[in-house]
N, C-alpha and C positions, 0 to 999 in steps of 0.2 A: 603496603596493600593488605587490608584486613581480609581474613578468611574465616568463615564460620561453617559449621556443619548444620544442615537443615534436618533435624530429627524430630520424629513424632513419638508420642507416648504409646501408640498402638502397636501391637505385635502382629497385626494383620498383614496380609500380602500388600506390598508397596508397589504401586504403579506410578511411574513418572511419564508424563506426556510433554513432549517438547513442541511448542508452537500453539498459538491461539487462533489459527485460521480455521478453515472448514474441517480439516483432518483433526486438529487438536481439540476443537470444541465438540464436534460430534463424537469423537472417541471418548472424551471425558464424560459427556452426557450418557453415552451408551453403557457406562460402568456404574450408573446411578444405583441400580439394584443389586450390584455384585458386592460380595463380601471382601472389599479391598479399600485401601486408602489411596486416593489419587492426588498427585501433585502436578499441576500444570505449570510449566516454566516457559515464559514468553518474554520477548524483549519489548513488547508494548502492553499496555493495560486494557486494550480493547480487542474485540473480534471484528475483523475487517471484512465487509462484503465487497470484495475487490472488483467484481464486474460493474459496480456503479461508481467507481472512482472518477471516471470521466465526467459524471454529473456533478461531482464536487468541484472539479477543476473548471467547469463551465458555469457554475453558479446556480444550478438547479436545486441541488440538495446540500444540506449542511453536513459536515463530517460526522456529527453525532448521530445522524439518521442511518448512516451505513457503518458506523463503528461504535456500537454500544459497549459499555464497560464489561469486561469479562467477569469481574467479581459480581456485578449485578446479575448477570445471566446465570451464574452458578451459585448465587446466594442461598437458594433453597436446596442445593445438593450437599448434604452434610458430610459426605465422605470425600469431598473435593476441596482443595485449597489452591490458591494461585500465588506464585512467586514471580516477581518482576526480575528479569535479568536476561542477558544475551548468553546463550550457551556457547562456551568457548572450548569445551573439551568433554569427551565421553571416554571413560575407562571401562572397556568391556570386561576385563578380567576382574577388576575391583567392583564392578557394577555401581559406578558413581557417575554423576553428571556435574560438571563444573559450570557455573554461571557467574556472570559479572555485571555489575551496574555501578558506574561512577567509581571504579577502582576497588569496589568491595566484592570479594569472591565468596561464593557459597557452594558447598559440596552437598549434593543430595544423593542418597542411596536408593537403589531400586531393586525389586525382584523381577518386575517386567517393565519393559521400556517401549513406548510408542513414539517414534521419531516422525514428526509431521511439520518439519521446519520450512517447507515450501521452497520457493524459488525466487530469484531476484532478476533484475534486468541484465541482459547480456548485450555488450557493445562489440562483440566479436573481436576481442583483443584491443579495442580502441577505447579504453576506459576514460581517456581524457575528454571524450565527447560528452560525458555526463554533465560536466560543468555548464555546457551550452545547450544541451538537449536533454532535459530531465525525462526519466521514464515514467511509468504509470503503475507502480507496484505498492505504494503505501500512501498514507495520509500526507506525509511531508511532500511527496511528489505532487499530489493533487493541489495542495495549498500553494506550493511554489508556482505551479503552472497557472493557477487562478490569478495569482499576482502578475505573472508574465503576460497572460492573455489580455486581461482588462487593462493592465498597465500600458500595453502596446497601443491600445486605442487612445488612452489619455496622453501619452507622449506624442502620438500622431496629431492630436488636436492642438497641442502646444506648438509643434513644428509647423503645422499648416498655418496657424495664426501668425507665425513669424515669416511665412513665405518660403519655407524649406521643403525639399522633396521628402516625402514620408512614405514612399513606396515600400521601403525595407521594413518599416514598422507595421504596415498593413498587409504584409505577406506572412502567412502562417504555414509552416512546413510540418507535416506529420510523416514520420518514417515508419513504415510497416503497414501492410494492407491486410492484416489479420483482423479479428473482431474488434480489438481495442482501437486500432488505428482507424478503422472504418467508422466506428461510433464517435471517436474524437473528431475526425474531420467533418463528419456530418453535423455534429453539434456546434462546432465553431462556425460553420457556414450558416446555421440557423441563427446564431448570435449576430453575425455580421449583417445578414440580409433581412432579419426579421425583428429580433429582440432590441437591437441597438439603433435601428434605422432613424429614430426621431431624437436620439439623445445628444447628438453632437451638432455643432454649427459650422466649424471650419472644415470638417471632413465628411465624406459620405461613406458610412460604414459598409454600404452595399458594394462599394468598389474594392473591398478587401479581397485579396487572393488567398484561397485555401488550397494547398497542394498536398496530395497524398502520393508518396513515392515508395516503391518496393522493387527489389531485384527480381522478384518472382514474375512470371508472365501473366498472372491473373490476380484478381482481388479474391480474398477469402478462399485460399486453396482447399482447406479441409471441408468446405461446403460443396465442392464439385464445380465443374465448369458452368453449368446452367445457372445456379444461384450466384456464382461469382460474377458472371456476365450481367445478371440482373442488378446486383448490388452496384457494379460499376456504372451502369446506366442511370440508376437512381441518384448516385452521388453526383454525376455530371449534370443531372437536372437541377440539383441544388447549387450548381456553380463550382463544385470541387474539381480541380484539375488533377486527373489521375495519371501518374507517370509510372509505367511498368518497365521491367527489364533494366532498371537503373540502380547501380550499387553506389551507396553513399561512401565516399572515400575520404572525406574531410569535413569537419564541422568546427566552426570557430564562432566568435561572438557575433559576427555580422552575417553569417550565411552558411550554406551547405554546398559541397562540391559533389557532383554525381558523375559516374563513368558508365557509359553504355556498352553493349556487347561489341559494337563496331569500333570501339576505342575512343569514341567521341567523349569529351569531358565538358560538362556544363556546370556553371555556378549560378545559384539563386541567392540573392541577397535577402536575408530574413533574420529579424531579431528574435522572433519567437519560434523555437523548434521543439517538437515533442517526439520522443523516441518510443516507439511501440513495436520494435522489431527484436525478436529473440528473447529467450529466457535462459538463465543458468541456475542449476540446482544449488541449494544451500551448501556452503563449504563443508558442513558437517558430513556430507557424503564422502568427501576425501578422507576425513578422519576415520570413518567407519571402514572405508576401503583398505586403508593402511593396516588396520588391525585384523581384518578378516580375509584379505586377498580378493574380495569381491570386485570385479572390474567396474570401471566407470565408462559411460559413453561420452561423446563429444560435448554434451551439455552438462556433464558432471553428475548425471543420474547414476545411481548404484544398482547393480544387478542383484535381485533378491530371489529367494526361493518362491515356488508357486503359492506358498502360504504367507507370503510377504515378510518372512523372517530372514535374518542374515545367515549365511553359511556358518555352521558351527555354533550359532547363538540363537537357539529357538526362543529365548526369552526377549529378543529384540525384534520388534516389528517396524518396518519403514513403510510409510504410506504417502500418497499424493504425488506432488510434482518431483519428488526426490527419487522415484523408482524407475528403473528400466525393466519393464516386464510386458511382454506381448504387445509392444507398440501402443501402450495405453496413452491417451492424450492427456495433456496437462490442464485438466478442467476440474471444477469444483466437485463434480459427482464422483470422480475417481477417488479423490481424497475422502469424501464423505463415506462412500461405500467401503473403502479400504479400512478406514478407522473403525467403522461399525463391525466389520469382519474381525479385526484384531481384538476388539473388546469382547466379542462373543467367544473368540478362541481362548482368551484368558479365562473367561467364566467356565468354559468347558473343561479346561485343565484343572481348575480348582475343584470342580465337582466330579472329576474323574470320568467325564463324558468323552466319547470319541471325537476326533478332529472333524471339522467341517469339510475337510478336503481342500483342494486348491481354490484360491480366490477367483471368482468369476465376476467380471464387470458387466453391468447391464447399462447399455447406452440409451439414455433418455432423450437424446437428440441435442442439437446445437441451434443457437439463435443469435442473431446480431441485429441491433436496431441501427437504422441509417439516419433517420430524423423522425419527427412526429408523423405518425400514420404511415411510416415506411420502415419495413423490416424484412428479414429473410429468416426462415426456419427450416431445419432439416430434422425430421423425426422418422427414423427408420428409412423406408423407401419413399416417404411422403415429403413433398417440398411445398412450402407456403411462402407467399410474398405479399407485400402491401399491408393493408389495414388488418387483415386476419392475422398475419404473422406478428404485427405490432401489438395487437390485443393479447395474443398468446405470450409475447415477451413481457408485457406489463403484468399479466396474471402470475406468471412463473416467478418473476423477480419480487413481486409483492409477497408471495408465499415464503420465500427464503430470506426476506429481510427479518432480522431478529427483533422480536418485541412488538406487541400490539400498538403501542404508542408510536413507534417508528414507522409502522405500516400506515397508520392514519396520516401522520405528518407528511410522509413521502407521497401518499396519494393526493393530498391537498396541493403539495408543491408541483406535482406532475400536472394537476388540473390547471394551475396558474401558468405553467410554462408551455404546456402543449395545447390547451384550449385558448388561453390568452397568449400574451407574448412576453410575460414578465419573467424575470430571473432574480429570485429573492435573495440569493446568497452571493452578493457581488462585492462584499467588503474585502479590500485588499490592503496590505501594508508592505513597506520596504522590508520589514523583517521576514515576511513570508518568502520574498524573493531571494534575499541575500544571506539569511541566517545560516543556512546549511553550508554554503560556501565558506563563510567565516569560521564555522566550527571545524570544517575540514582542514583549515590551515593551522589549527592547533595540533601539537604533537600527539596528544592523547585524546583529542576531541573534547567532549564536554567534561571529561574527568579533569582536564587542566583548569576548569573554572571552579572547582571545589577543593577543599583541603582534605588531605589524608587524615584519618581519625586521630592519630597522635598529635600531628601538627595543629589540628583544629582545637583539641583540648587545651594545649599550652597557650595558643593565641587567645582562646576564649577567657582563660583565667586572667591574663594580662588586661584584656579589653574590659572585663567586668570591674576590675579595680579602677582603671582610668575613667570608665564611663560613670561609675558610681560618684566619683568626686565631681565630675562635670554636672551631673544631674542635681546633686546637692547644692552646688554653687548657683545653678540656674534657678532652682526653687527658692533659694534665699533672696536672690535678686528680684524675682517676681513678687515675692511677699513685700520686700522693701518698697518697690514702686507703688504697690497698692496702698500700703500703710502711710506713705509720705504724700499720697495724692499727686504723684508726678505724671500719671498717664494723661496724655492729651494736652499737656502744658508745656509750652516751649521754654527755652532756657532763660529768656528775658523775663518772663512772667514769674519764674521760680526765684529770681533774685530778690 
């Protein structure tokens, strides 16, 4: 395994930012005018607008519209650079960050550190469910689900043509009645009942079942009972079956098993399952906890000081979904505001200005779209539903999509999908559905598909020698065929 030191020539204060999500990107951009060098380390080359992942999964938007390249976004910020790599270690005493990509390790030193690594999907100790019910946390999830959703309709068409029962193929299960689950269930219902209704011959897509299940007693608990009840009512108008108070106890290739409070167990046969229940903080939280003694909560979030720093390490800020502080929600605004606060605190320290004091979160409200022209919004004490909430949702998300070009293309795609009935991003492949499972079966994942540097160099030298001889022989034969005029002439004619 090769290891290199990522070093810059500048003697300025070095800031390392871990993650390219809302916290990482906004933290880096907030340091634009500060006399520092910033290194962003992220395991992807893009900034993901996660709230719109479900629209990639259901074919409304392309992945590029919600995941622009991080390098392009930061290309005009001359004090920032980007390194691709998954952070596997942080040494708080040595002030170094270890990152890895395809078996190559990089060590990056820092003077200040902003950890904005976000959160992943939680299966509540049943990680084996992930193979059959992908989550909704990254582009891989969305593309895999797109393949599964549209693929289910295609397989149902084939099965119905053969006279087979295809109910399990036309049953879509969404686990988790939070914003992601509600938006996903609503959009699949739109697909089945509106977008695809004229596309098939052997099946009637409008007969598809969309089931939203959650162990909670209501839909959208963070929105309160009134908006939760309204969202449930709107979902049911779309044809979504809402099952509450049911805990998922088993997931396999062909279905889901649920257990109710009265002990009753029910199984639903479904090939396409989407997991939108629960989040778990990045494992780096445990790494930091072991070195500082800061406790972790049940979701793996680390307790931080009121100024978002770690106990005993004022140079390390943790922001976003990774922190346990004042019951802050795991939403984008917490990450954005926390990252900006951390950047400003670094600037104040370098300029010997007083601290800003404790971090205070300003709640700008919550929104969830149910389907076209249907949404709910909670802003302070105000509650909005229907078309007004839907327009507010559109405007807010349009503002936060990164890049003018992406805003325009997203707006055009929304017009096609919401005003018309089209869904322009419906290309699916077997690779989308099965590639991640295949990689997961390799011992080192994708690293098993590439050579280590030393082995690669030796193999390359041997290959060059062999290949050169083959190319020379091939060129000589091509020239001979041309000179002897043998092309297009059969053997009898050449005699």
